[in-house]
C-alpha positions in Angstrom: -42.0 97.4 114.5 -39.3 94.8 115.2 -35.9 94.5 113.7 -33.0 92.1 114.3 -29.3 93.0 113.6 -27.8 89.8 112.2 -24.2 89.9 113.3 -21.8 87.8 115.4 -21.2 88.2 119.1 -17.8 89.8 118.4 -19.0 92.5 115.9 -18.5 95.4 118.3 -16.3 98.1 116.8 -15.6 99.5 120.3 -13.9 96.2 121.3 -10.5 95.1 119.8 -12.0 91.8 118.5 -14.6 93.8 116.6 -11.9 95.6 114.7 -9.6 92.6 114.0 -11.3 90.9 111.1 -8.4 88.7 110.4 -9.3 86.8 113.6 -13.0 86.3 113.0 -12.7 83.0 111.1 -10.9 81.5 114.1 -13.6 82.6 116.6 -16.5 80.2 117.4 -19.7 81.3 115.7 -23.0 82.0 117.6 -25.3 82.6 114.7 -26.3 79.0 113.9 -27.7 78.6 117.4 -28.7 82.2 118.0 -30.8 82.5 114.8 -32.7 79.3 115.7 -33.5 80.8 119.1 -34.5 84.1 117.5 -36.9 82.4 115.0 -38.4 80.4 117.8 -39.0 83.5 119.8 -40.6 85.4 117.0 -42.8 82.4 116.1 -44.0 82.3 119.7 -44.8 86.0 119.4 -46.5 85.5 116.0 -44.4 88.4 114.6 -42.7 89.0 111.3 -39.6 91.1 111.6 -36.9 92.7 109.5 -33.5 91.1 109.8 -30.7 93.5 109.0 -28.0 91.2 107.9 -24.2 91.7 107.5 -23.0 90.6 104.1 -20.1 88.9 105.9 -22.6 86.8 108.0 -24.6 86.0 104.9 -21.6 84.7 103.1 -20.6 82.6 106.1 -24.1 81.2 106.7 -26.2 81.3 103.5 -28.6 78.6 104.8 -29.4 80.8 107.8 -30.4 83.7 105.6 -32.6 81.5 103.5 -34.2 80.0 106.6 -35.0 83.5 107.9 -36.7 84.4 104.6 -38.5 81.1 104.4 -40.0 81.8 107.9 -41.6 84.9 106.4 -39.3 87.6 107.6 -37.9 90.5 105.7 -34.1 90.6 104.9 -32.4 94.0 105.1 -28.8 95.0 104.6 -26.5 95.9 107.6 -23.4 96.6 105.5 -20.6 94.1 104.9 -18.5 93.8 108.1 -20.0 96.2 110.5 -17.7 99.1 109.6 -19.3 102.4 110.9 -19.9 105.1 108.4 -17.5 107.5 110.0 -14.7 105.1 108.8 -16.0 105.1 105.2 -15.8 107.8 102.5 -18.6 107.9 99.9 -16.9 105.6 97.4 -16.0 103.0 100.1 -19.6 103.2 101.3 -20.9 102.5 97.8 -18.6 99.5 97.5 -19.7 98.2 100.9 -23.4 98.5 99.8 -22.8 96.9 96.5 -20.9 93.9 97.9 -23.3 93.2 100.7 -26.5 93.7 98.7 -25.2 91.5 95.9 -24.6 88.6 98.3 -28.0 88.9 99.9 -29.9 89.2 96.7 -28.1 86.3 95.1 -29.1 84.2 98.1 -32.7 85.3 98.1 -33.4 85.8 94.4 -35.2 89.0 95.3 -34.4 92.7 95.9 -33.1 94.0 99.2 -34.4 97.5 99.7 -34.0 98.2 103.5 -30.8 99.3 105.1 -29.4 99.9 108.6 -26.0 101.6 109.3 -23.8 99.7 111.7 -23.7 101.1 115.3 -26.2 103.8 114.4 -23.4 105.6 112.7 -25.6 107.5 110.3 -26.0 110.2 113.0 -27.0 113.4 111.2 -25.1 112.6 108.0 -27.0 113.2 104.9 -24.5 112.3 102.2 -25.2 108.5 102.4 -28.8 108.8 101.5 -28.4 109.6 97.8 -25.9 106.7 97.5 -28.5 104.4 99.2 -31.1 105.5 96.6 -28.7 105.1 93.7 -27.8 101.5 94.8 -31.5 100.4 95.1 -32.4 101.1 98.7 -35.6 103.0 99.6 -35.9 102.5 103.4 -33.5 103.0 106.2 -33.6 102.7 109.9 -30.1 104.0 110.7 -30.7 106.8 113.2 -31.0 106.6 116.9 -31.7 110.1 118.3 -29.8 110.1 121.5 -26.7 112.0 122.9 -23.6 111.0 121.0 -25.4 109.8 118.0 -26.8 113.0 116.6 -29.9 113.7 118.7 -32.4 115.4 116.4 -36.1 114.7 115.8 -36.9 111.0 115.7 -39.9 111.0 113.4 -39.8 109.4 109.9 -38.6 111.6 107.1 -37.6 111.2 103.5 -34.0 112.2 102.7 -32.7 112.0 99.2 -35.4 109.6 98.1 -35.0 107.2 101.0 -37.5 107.0 103.9 -35.6 107.1 107.2 -37.5 105.5 110.1 -35.4 106.1 113.2 -35.2 103.6 116.0 -37.3 104.2 119.0 -36.0 106.6 121.6 -37.7 108.4 124.4 -36.9 110.8 127.3 -36.6 109.3 130.8 -36.1 111.9 133.5 -35.4 114.4 130.7 -32.6 112.3 129.1 -33.2 110.7 125.6 -32.6 107.0 125.9 -32.8 104.1 123.4 -36.2 102.8 124.5 -36.4 100.3 121.7 -33.3 98.2 122.5 -30.1 97.7 124.5 -29.8 97.9 128.3 -32.6 100.5 128.5 -35.2 98.2 127.0 -34.1 95.5 129.4 -34.1 97.4 132.7 -36.3 100.4 132.5 -39.8 100.1 134.1 -42.1 98.2 131.8 -45.0 100.5 132.6 -43.0 103.5 131.4 -41.9 101.6 128.3 -45.6 100.8 127.5 -46.6 104.5 128.1 -44.0 106.0 125.8 -44.8 103.4 123.1 -48.4 104.3 123.3 -47.6 108.1 123.1 -45.6 107.4 120.0 -47.9 105.0 118.1 -51.1 107.0 118.9 -49.5 109.8 116.8 -49.0 107.5 113.9 -45.3 107.1 114.4 -43.7 103.6 114.4 -41.9 102.4 117.4 -38.9 100.5 116.0 -37.5 97.9 118.4 -34.2 96.0 117.8 -32.0 93.3 119.2 -29.2 90.9 118.2 -29.5 87.1 118.0 -26.7 86.7 120.6 -28.9 88.5 123.1 -31.4 85.7 123.2 -28.8 82.8 123.2 -27.4 82.0 126.6 -24.7 79.8 125.0 -23.3 82.6 122.9 -19.7 83.6 123.8 -19.1 86.9 125.5 -16.6 89.7 124.9 -14.2 90.2 127.8 -13.8 93.8 128.9 -14.3 96.2 131.8 -17.2 96.2 134.2 -19.1 99.1 132.5 -18.8 97.5 129.1 -20.0 94.2 130.5 -22.9 95.7 132.4 -24.2 97.7 129.4 -23.8 94.9 126.8 -24.9 91.9 128.9 -27.0 93.3 131.8 -30.4 91.8 132.3 -30.4 89.7 129.1 -32.9 87.3 130.6 -35.6 89.9 130.6 -35.4 90.6 126.9 -37.8 87.9 125.5 -40.5 88.9 127.9 -40.0 92.6 127.2 -40.3 92.1 123.5 -43.4 90.0 123.9 -45.0 92.7 126.0 -44.2 95.6 123.8 -44.3 94.3 120.2 -47.8 93.4 118.8 -48.4 90.2 116.8 -48.5 90.5 113.1 -46.4 92.1 110.3 -43.9 94.2 112.1 -41.4 94.6 109.2 -39.9 97.9 108.3 -41.4 97.7 104.9 -44.9 97.5 106.4 -44.1 100.6 108.6 -42.9 102.4 105.5 -46.1 101.6 103.6 -48.3 102.8 106.4 -46.3 106.0 106.9 -46.2 106.8 103.1 -50.0 106.2 102.8 -50.8 108.4 105.7 -48.3 111.3 105.3 -46.9 111.5 101.8 -47.8 111.8 98.2 -45.3 110.6 95.5 -44.6 114.1 94.4 -43.2 115.0 97.9 -40.7 112.2 98.0 -37.7 114.1 96.6 -36.4 117.2 98.1 -38.2 116.5 101.4 -35.0 117.4 103.3 -32.0 119.3 102.0 -29.1 117.1 101.2 -25.7 118.3 102.3 -23.1 116.9 99.9 
């Protein structure tokens, strides 16, 4: 499965610019160019993907959202302005969902039912899932099961009526790494990445890959920070298109398609609710 997080080059909460929303309108946008490059890449791969889109980005660039949908891709919700869930209480989270989903649905004229939490901030939280279900979402890909983000088992599970399909992680030298994106996808041996993908998919579990439009646009501005931040965020970006082409099969790789396959193979409708205990 292939997903794209539609956000600007500065939407990094760990960087000062990512937290200073008052400055964002004065920063040069990358999305008009980067979305074009992203769509060209996916067309060359003959892949349909899910684009998790910030409400803020959709409001700024409505024509881009329509262009993505017209190219046959699925539009999902990535929240309003990339605020992580650990900075939102339940009511603020509900407002964030309502605001962003309304903008997206008004642009598309259709329902938006897939969600991804910014910065994998779902962690092992369960309280957001009933709110997602109440606001019209039935699929999420908001967990990345690595150290610092909750670990846990990374197979799909239904929580509070929402099917959570975690992003792809795998153990390298005993350490769980984000095998589906970021620097790990760009620099780890391709042979290993192919093997762990095969081990996952042969068991009927989707391997969810992800990237950002700025990652495939050499003209996108870059955040200025220390050497470690720069290496992790921007290291080996040139390898990404070829890695995606090698690892993601052609066809419908949307999250909705993955959810349909998982549900048909593993669930009956009567099992959807109460599949995992919800901690309020």
